[in-house]
C-alpha positions as CSV (number, residue, x, y, z in Angstrom):
1,M,-25.6,-12.4,53.7
2,G,-27.3,-12.1,50.3
3,V,-28.7,-8.9,48.7
4,D,-32.2,-8.6,50.0
5,H,-33.3,-5.0,49.3
6,D,-32.5,-1.9,47.2
7,F,-33.2,0.5,50.1
8,V,-33.0,-0.1,53.9
9,I,-34.6,2.6,55.9
10,V,-33.7,2.7,59.6
11,G,-36.4,4.3,61.7
12,A,-40.2,4.2,61.0
13,G,-40.9,7.7,62.5
14,T,-42.0,10.9,60.9
15,A,-39.5,10.8,58.0
16,G,-39.1,7.0,57.7
17,C,-42.8,6.3,57.0
18,V,-42.8,9.0,54.3
19,L,-39.7,7.5,52.7
20,A,-41.0,3.9,52.8
21,A,-44.3,4.9,51.2
22,R,-42.8,7.1,48.5
23,L,-39.9,4.9,47.5
24,S,-42.1,1.8,47.3
25,E,-44.3,3.5,44.8
26,D,-41.9,2.2,42.3
27,P,-42.7,-1.5,42.0
28,G,-39.2,-2.1,40.6
29,V,-37.4,-1.5,43.9
30,R,-37.4,-3.5,47.1
31,V,-37.7,-1.4,50.3
32,L,-37.1,-2.5,53.9
33,L,-38.3,-0.3,56.8
34,M,-36.9,-1.2,60.2
35,E,-38.2,0.0,63.5
36,A,-37.0,-0.7,67.0
37,G,-40.4,-0.2,68.6
38,A,-43.7,-2.0,68.3
39,A,-46.0,-2.4,65.3
40,E,-49.1,-1.4,67.3
41,P,-49.3,2.0,68.9
42,D,-50.5,2.7,72.4
43,P,-54.3,3.0,72.1
44,R,-54.1,6.5,73.8
45,S,-52.0,7.7,70.8
46,A,-55.1,8.1,68.7
47,I,-56.8,10.4,71.3
48,P,-55.5,13.9,70.8
49,P,-55.6,15.3,74.3
50,A,-54.0,12.1,75.8
51,W,-50.5,12.7,74.3
52,P,-48.9,13.8,77.6
53,L,-49.6,10.4,79.0
54,L,-47.4,8.7,76.3
55,Q,-44.2,10.0,77.9
56,D,-42.2,7.3,79.8
57,T,-44.1,4.5,78.1
58,A,-43.0,1.9,75.6
59,S,-43.8,4.5,72.9
60,D,-40.9,6.6,74.2
61,W,-37.2,5.9,74.1
62,G,-36.9,7.5,77.6
63,D,-33.9,9.7,77.0
64,L,-32.6,11.9,79.8
65,T,-30.2,14.8,79.2
66,V,-27.1,15.3,81.3
67,P,-27.7,17.7,84.1
68,Q,-28.6,21.2,82.8
69,L,-28.2,24.6,84.5
70,S,-31.0,23.7,86.9
71,G,-28.7,21.1,88.3
72,A,-30.9,18.2,87.2
73,P,-31.3,16.2,83.9
74,V,-34.5,16.7,82.0
75,N,-36.7,14.2,80.0
76,L,-36.4,14.4,76.3
77,P,-39.2,12.2,74.9
78,R,-38.5,10.5,71.6
79,G,-41.1,8.4,69.7
80,R,-40.5,4.6,69.5
81,G,-42.8,2.5,67.3
82,L,-44.4,3.0,63.9
83,G,-45.0,6.7,63.5
84,G,-42.2,7.6,65.9
85,S,-42.6,11.0,67.4
86,S,-45.5,11.8,65.1
87,A,-47.4,9.2,67.2
88,I,-46.7,10.9,70.6
89,N,-46.3,14.6,69.8
90,A,-48.8,17.4,70.3
91,M,-49.9,17.3,66.7
92,V,-49.1,20.9,66.0
93,F,-48.3,21.3,62.3
94,T,-46.6,24.6,61.5
95,R,-43.8,25.3,59.0
96,G,-42.1,28.0,60.9
97,H,-41.3,31.4,59.3
98,R,-39.6,31.3,55.9
99,S,-36.7,33.3,57.3
100,A,-35.5,30.3,59.3
101,Y,-35.0,28.3,56.0
102,D,-33.0,31.2,54.5
103,R,-30.6,30.9,57.4
104,W,-29.7,27.3,56.2
105,G,-27.8,28.7,53.3
106,V,-28.0,25.5,51.3
107,K,-29.0,25.6,47.6
108,G,-32.2,23.8,47.0
109,W,-33.4,23.9,50.6
110,G,-35.0,27.4,50.9
111,F,-38.6,27.9,51.9
112,D,-39.7,28.3,48.3
113,D,-37.9,25.1,47.3
114,L,-39.7,23.2,50.0
115,L,-43.2,24.6,49.4
116,P,-44.3,21.8,47.0
117,Y,-43.2,19.2,49.5
118,F,-45.0,20.9,52.3
119,G,-48.1,20.9,50.2
120,R,-47.7,17.2,49.4
121,S,-47.4,16.2,53.1
122,E,-50.3,18.4,54.1
123,R,-52.6,16.7,51.6
124,A,-51.4,13.2,52.8
125,L,-52.1,14.1,56.4
126,S,-55.4,16.1,55.9
127,V,-53.9,19.0,57.9
128,G,-56.3,21.7,59.1
129,P,-56.9,24.2,61.9
130,A,-57.6,23.0,65.4
131,T,-61.4,22.9,65.5
132,P,-63.2,23.8,67.6
133,A,-60.8,26.0,69.4
134,H,-60.9,25.8,73.2
135,P,-62.9,28.8,74.5
136,W,-60.0,30.0,76.7
137,A,-57.7,29.7,73.7
138,T,-60.1,31.9,71.7
139,A,-59.9,34.5,74.5
140,F,-56.1,34.2,74.5
141,L,-56.1,35.1,70.7
142,E,-58.2,38.1,71.5
143,A,-55.9,39.1,74.3
144,S,-52.9,38.9,72.1
145,A,-54.5,41.4,69.8
146,Q,-55.3,43.7,72.8
147,A,-51.6,43.4,73.7
148,G,-50.6,44.8,70.3
149,H,-49.8,41.7,68.4
150,P,-51.1,41.3,64.8
151,L,-53.5,38.5,64.0
152,A,-52.4,36.2,61.2
153,A,-54.7,34.7,58.6
154,D,-52.5,31.5,58.5
155,I,-49.9,31.4,61.2
156,S,-48.9,27.8,60.2
157,G,-48.1,28.8,56.6
158,G,-44.7,30.2,57.2
159,T,-45.1,33.8,55.9
160,E,-46.7,35.7,58.7
161,F,-45.8,37.1,62.1
162,G,-48.6,37.4,64.7
163,F,-51.1,35.1,66.4
164,G,-53.6,32.6,64.9
165,R,-55.2,29.2,65.1
166,T,-52.6,26.5,64.5
167,D,-52.9,23.7,62.0
168,V,-52.9,20.2,63.5
169,T,-52.7,16.6,62.3
170,I,-56.1,15.6,63.6
171,A,-59.0,14.3,61.5
172,G,-62.3,13.0,62.7
173,G,-61.2,13.6,66.3
174,R,-58.3,11.3,66.0
175,R,-54.5,11.8,65.6
176,I,-53.1,11.2,62.1
177,S,-49.5,10.0,62.5
178,S,-47.0,9.4,59.7
179,A,-47.8,5.7,59.9
180,D,-51.5,6.4,59.5
181,A,-51.1,8.8,56.6
182,Y,-48.3,7.1,54.7
183,L,-47.5,3.6,55.9
184,T,-51.0,2.1,56.2
185,P,-51.9,2.8,52.5
186,A,-48.5,1.4,51.4
187,A,-48.2,-1.6,53.8
188,Q,-49.7,-4.2,51.4
189,R,-47.3,-3.5,48.6
190,A,-45.3,-6.6,47.7
191,N,-42.0,-4.6,47.4
192,L,-42.3,-3.1,50.9
193,E,-41.2,-5.1,54.0
194,I,-41.6,-3.7,57.5
195,I,-39.8,-5.2,60.4
196,T,-40.7,-4.0,63.9
197,D,-39.1,-4.8,67.3
198,A,-35.8,-4.8,65.5
199,Q,-33.1,-2.5,66.9
200,V,-30.4,-1.7,64.4
201,R,-27.0,-2.1,66.1
202,R,-24.5,-1.0,63.4
203,I,-24.2,-0.1,59.7
204,L,-22.0,-2.6,57.8
205,F,-19.4,-1.2,55.5
206,D,-17.3,-2.6,52.6
207,D,-14.4,-0.1,52.8
208,T,-16.3,3.2,52.6
209,R,-19.6,1.9,51.1
210,A,-22.5,1.1,53.3
211,V,-23.7,-2.4,52.3
212,G,-26.1,-3.5,55.1
213,V,-27.1,-3.4,58.8
214,S,-26.7,-5.5,61.8
215,F,-29.8,-5.7,64.0
216,R,-31.3,-7.6,66.9
217,T,-34.8,-9.0,67.0
218,N,-36.4,-11.5,69.4
219,G,-33.1,-12.0,71.1
220,I,-31.4,-13.0,67.8
221,D,-28.6,-11.1,66.0
222,R,-29.2,-10.8,62.3
223,Q,-27.9,-9.0,59.2
224,V,-29.5,-7.7,56.1
225,R,-27.7,-6.5,53.0
226,C,-28.6,-3.6,50.8
227,E,-27.9,-3.1,47.1
228,R,-28.4,0.7,46.8
229,E,-28.7,2.8,49.9
230,I,-29.0,2.7,53.7
231,I,-31.2,5.7,54.8
232,L,-31.0,6.7,58.4
233,A,-34.3,8.3,59.6
234,A,-33.8,7.7,63.4
235,G,-34.0,11.4,64.4
236,A,-31.6,13.9,65.8
237,I,-30.6,11.5,68.7
238,G,-30.9,8.2,67.0
239,S,-29.1,8.9,63.7
240,P,-25.9,10.3,65.2
241,H,-25.9,7.5,67.8
242,L,-26.0,4.8,65.1
243,L,-23.4,6.6,63.0
244,M,-21.0,6.7,65.9
245,L,-21.7,3.1,66.8
246,S,-20.8,2.2,63.2
247,G,-17.5,4.1,63.2
248,V,-18.6,7.3,61.6
249,G,-18.0,10.4,63.8
250,P,-15.3,12.2,65.8
251,A,-12.3,9.9,65.5
252,G,-10.9,10.6,69.0
253,H,-14.3,9.9,70.6
254,L,-14.7,6.7,68.8
255,R,-11.2,5.5,69.6
256,D,-11.7,6.2,73.2
257,L,-14.4,3.5,73.1
258,D,-12.4,1.1,71.0
259,I,-14.6,1.6,67.9
260,D,-12.9,1.2,64.6
261,V,-13.1,4.5,62.6
262,V,-14.7,4.1,59.2
263,A,-14.9,7.9,58.6
264,D,-13.7,10.8,60.8
265,R,-16.7,13.1,60.7
266,P,-16.3,15.5,63.6
267,G,-19.7,17.1,63.1
268,V,-21.6,13.9,63.9
269,G,-23.4,14.5,67.1
270,S,-22.4,18.2,67.3
271,N,-24.7,21.2,66.7
272,L,-27.5,19.8,68.9
273,H,-30.1,22.4,69.7
274,D,-33.7,22.6,70.6
275,H,-36.4,25.1,71.4
276,V,-36.6,25.8,75.1
277,V,-40.0,26.4,76.9
278,T,-41.1,28.1,80.0
279,I,-44.6,28.6,81.3
280,L,-47.0,31.0,82.9
281,V,-49.7,29.2,84.8
282,Y,-52.9,30.8,85.9
283,E,-55.7,29.7,88.2
284,A,-58.9,30.0,86.4
285,A,-61.9,32.0,87.7
286,Q,-64.3,29.5,86.2
287,E,-64.4,25.9,85.2
288,T,-62.2,25.2,82.2
289,P,-63.9,22.8,79.6
290,P,-62.0,19.7,78.7
291,A,-59.7,19.7,75.7
292,V,-60.8,18.3,72.3
293,N,-57.6,18.9,70.3
294,G,-54.0,18.5,71.4
295,H,-54.2,21.2,74.0
296,V,-52.4,23.8,71.8
297,D,-55.0,25.6,69.6
298,I,-53.3,29.1,69.2
299,I,-49.7,30.0,68.5
300,G,-48.0,33.3,67.9
301,L,-44.7,34.3,66.4
302,A,-43.0,37.4,67.7
303,A,-39.6,39.1,67.7
304,S,-37.8,39.9,70.9
305,T,-35.7,42.5,69.1
306,G,-35.2,43.3,65.4
307,D,-37.3,42.0,62.6
308,L,-36.9,38.2,62.7
309,P,-39.3,36.0,64.7
310,D,-37.4,34.4,67.6
311,L,-40.3,33.8,70.1
312,Q,-43.3,31.5,70.0
313,L,-46.1,32.0,72.5
314,F,-48.9,29.4,72.7
315,S,-52.1,28.6,74.5
316,F,-52.3,25.4,76.6
317,D,-55.7,24.6,78.0
318,V,-54.7,22.9,81.2
319,P,-52.5,24.1,84.1
320,L,-49.1,22.6,83.8
321,V,-48.5,22.2,87.5
322,P,-48.4,19.0,89.6
323,E,-51.8,17.2,89.8
324,G,-53.9,18.4,92.6
325,V,-52.4,21.9,92.9
326,L,-55.2,23.6,90.9
327,E,-58.7,22.5,90.2
328,H,-59.1,24.7,87.1
329,G,-56.4,26.6,85.3
330,Y,-54.6,27.3,82.0
331,T,-51.1,27.9,80.7
332,I,-49.3,30.3,78.4
333,G,-46.2,28.8,77.0
334,I,-43.1,30.8,75.8
335,S,-40.3,29.4,73.6
336,A,-37.2,30.7,72.0
337,M,-37.3,29.9,68.3
338,A,-33.8,30.8,67.3
339,P,-31.5,29.5,70.1
340,Y,-27.8,30.2,70.0
341,S,-26.8,27.5,72.5
342,R,-25.4,24.3,71.0
343,G,-24.8,20.9,72.6
344,T,-23.9,17.3,71.7
345,V,-24.9,13.7,71.4
346,R,-22.1,11.4,72.4
347,L,-21.7,7.7,73.1
348,R,-21.8,6.5,76.7
349,S,-20.7,3.0,75.5
350,A,-20.0,1.0,72.4
351,D,-22.9,-1.2,73.5
352,P,-25.9,-0.4,71.2
353,R,-28.3,-1.1,74.0
354,T,-26.9,1.9,76.0
355,L,-28.7,5.2,75.3
356,P,-26.4,8.0,74.3
357,S,-25.3,11.0,76.4
358,V,-27.4,14.0,75.3
359,D,-26.4,17.5,76.3
360,P,-28.6,20.2,74.7
361,A,-26.6,22.8,76.7
362,Y,-29.7,24.9,77.4
363,Y,-28.7,28.6,78.1
364,R,-25.0,27.9,77.5
365,D,-25.2,31.1,75.4
366,P,-26.6,33.8,77.6
367,R,-28.4,35.5,74.7
368,D,-31.1,32.7,74.9
369,L,-31.8,33.7,78.5
370,D,-32.2,37.3,77.4
371,T,-34.7,36.3,74.7
372,M,-36.7,34.1,77.1
373,A,-36.9,37.0,79.7
374,I,-38.4,39.2,77.0
375,G,-40.8,36.4,76.0
376,L,-42.0,35.9,79.6
377,A,-42.8,39.6,79.8
378,M,-44.7,39.3,76.5
379,G,-46.7,36.4,77.9
380,R,-47.5,38.3,81.1
381,E,-48.7,41.3,79.0
382,I,-51.1,39.0,77.2
383,G,-52.2,37.3,80.4
384,R,-53.3,40.6,81.9
385,Q,-55.5,41.7,79.0
386,P,-59.3,42.4,79.4
387,A,-60.2,39.4,77.1
388,L,-58.9,37.0,79.8
389,S,-60.5,38.8,82.7
390,V,-63.4,36.3,82.8
391,W,-60.9,33.4,83.0
392,R,-58.1,34.9,85.1
393,K,-58.1,34.5,88.9
394,R,-54.4,34.7,89.7
395,E,-50.9,34.0,88.3
396,V,-49.6,30.9,90.1
397,T,-46.3,30.3,88.3
398,P,-43.9,32.0,88.5
399,G,-46.2,34.1,90.8
400,P,-46.4,37.8,91.7
401,D,-43.2,37.8,93.7
402,T,-41.1,37.0,90.6
403,R,-40.8,40.5,89.1
404,D,-37.3,41.9,89.1
405,D,-34.8,40.8,86.5
406,R,-32.8,38.6,88.8
407,A,-35.9,36.7,90.0
408,V,-37.1,36.2,86.5
409,R,-33.8,34.8,85.3
410,E,-33.6,32.5,88.3
411,Y,-37.1,31.2,87.5
412,L,-36.2,30.6,83.8
413,L,-33.1,28.7,84.8
414,A,-35.1,26.5,87.2
415,S,-38.2,26.0,85.1
416,T,-37.1,25.8,81.4
417,H,-37.9,22.5,79.7
418,P,-37.2,21.2,76.2
419,Y,-39.9,21.6,73.5
420,Y,-38.9,18.2,72.3
421,H,-37.6,19.5,68.9
422,P,-34.0,18.4,68.8
423,V,-32.2,19.1,65.5
424,G,-28.9,19.6,63.9
425,T,-26.7,16.7,64.8
426,C,-26.0,15.5,61.2
427,R,-25.9,19.0,59.8
428,M,-26.3,19.6,56.0
429,G,-23.6,21.7,54.3
430,A,-20.3,21.7,52.4
431,D,-17.8,22.6,55.1
432,N,-15.6,20.2,57.0
433,D,-17.9,19.9,60.0
434,A,-21.0,19.2,57.9
435,V,-22.2,15.6,57.9
436,V,-24.4,15.4,54.8
437,D,-24.3,17.2,51.5
438,S,-27.3,19.0,49.8
439,E,-28.7,15.6,48.7
440,L,-28.4,14.3,52.3
441,R,-25.6,11.9,51.4
442,V,-23.0,11.4,54.2
443,H,-19.7,13.1,53.2
444,G,-17.0,10.7,52.3
445,L,-19.1,7.6,52.2
446,D,-21.2,5.8,49.6
447,G,-24.6,4.3,49.8
448,L,-25.6,6.2,53.0
449,R,-28.0,9.1,53.6
450,V,-29.6,10.8,56.6
451,V,-33.2,12.0,56.3
452,D,-34.6,13.5,59.5
453,A,-34.4,16.6,61.8
454,S,-30.7,16.0,62.4
455,I,-29.8,17.4,58.9
456,M,-31.2,20.9,59.7
457,P,-28.3,23.4,60.0
458,T,-30.4,25.6,62.3
459,I,-33.8,25.0,63.8
460,T,-37.0,26.3,62.3
461,S,-39.1,28.9,64.0
462,G,-41.9,26.5,64.8
463,N,-42.7,23.0,65.8
464,T,-40.5,20.7,63.8
465,A,-42.9,18.0,62.5
466,A,-44.0,19.9,59.4
467,P,-40.4,20.7,58.3
468,V,-39.4,17.0,58.7
469,Y,-42.3,15.9,56.6
470,G,-41.2,18.4,53.9
471,I,-37.6,17.2,54.2
472,A,-38.6,13.6,53.8
473,E,-40.9,14.3,50.8
474,R,-38.1,16.2,49.0
475,A,-35.5,13.5,50.0
476,A,-37.7,10.8,48.5
477,E,-37.7,12.6,45.2
478,L,-34.0,13.1,45.3
479,I,-33.4,9.4,45.9
480,R,-35.8,8.3,43.2
């Protein structure tokens, strides 16, 4: 196993494509980018309104959580293929409020520290407002003002409360993924190698130094050696999964599966959390025009109590009910932005082909249910405003019978779904349970970093794609 590359990046998703492009700007280094999925995206990926159709396809790992409080597991889509989740998500690009980064408490990672990197990614992606906004979404924005919420000049910028038109990664009517924006321009560089359809099975160590990876492609097991660093960019599910398969994680859990322990890092796979979403669905009084963007044109940040934003409300221009239930309708989404509940990612098996056990533990902390109940009431208040009178026929979900506190909470427990923003499972920090340090190096090991949403100590108050781009841009500079 000879030395083939200076850097090996595992995962060609949102962060991995940024890292590959930025690190290979130096012609003196050799970069290998490895991706388990395919090189060519599903053709529907480029069509902004078609993103819901990409779930449960070859572009999705197909994770299911363990049963939640509803009694059933829930789907947790995760991008697979060049571009990763940036090729299947709803294309919403919002930094989240600056206060969320202050909660991280890690020097060098505050909102102001990340601002230059946010700007760098936005220029690469040609980020801009969802245009034209869907006509019902425009009415939703007016209704939010009628309900007493402030209007924001730039709700995606990270410094305002209120409601406004969200930024999106759409240009010329087509999705712009991280592969489109970063990898395509860099792909012809002689010092950048890209391998797809290659599932990394383990990180290889020489004592406590990461020196290579073992992977499988076309039914053949192979190894590649790395001179400088292995960089995990496999996401909040994939990165802890691979660390544990490689002997880095909670020692007792690893020994239970007869995995040799390289480093006892109890925080690996812990601290999993996600935004949760519930919905208000309305039958429309008139025909709703087709979507031209990614369905979410307006978002709002609000506080359930106190001064910090912990709720997002958003417009969704189709009714999220089973097909055939409504001919015309629309949806108001409500999501808790600062959840208290914490879950885990754990191994089901030492076999790398087995997907991990994922338990987001939605509503394990009852304060999250309190927040969502307040959010549902906010959404209903917006939904009944005069600006929506020409659109509103009736509330279908949860419906007029769901009014008292007990009924509302039963509805929330039964209807809540993930927002597909898992974070936190390789948390950044300096304490014993932290997995990476402030330069994203895995504690106690050499030549190994993690760069993706898993490093966030706490989740941001918005969709997580924009923060991940910023994290990856800053990480590339740290590594260089």
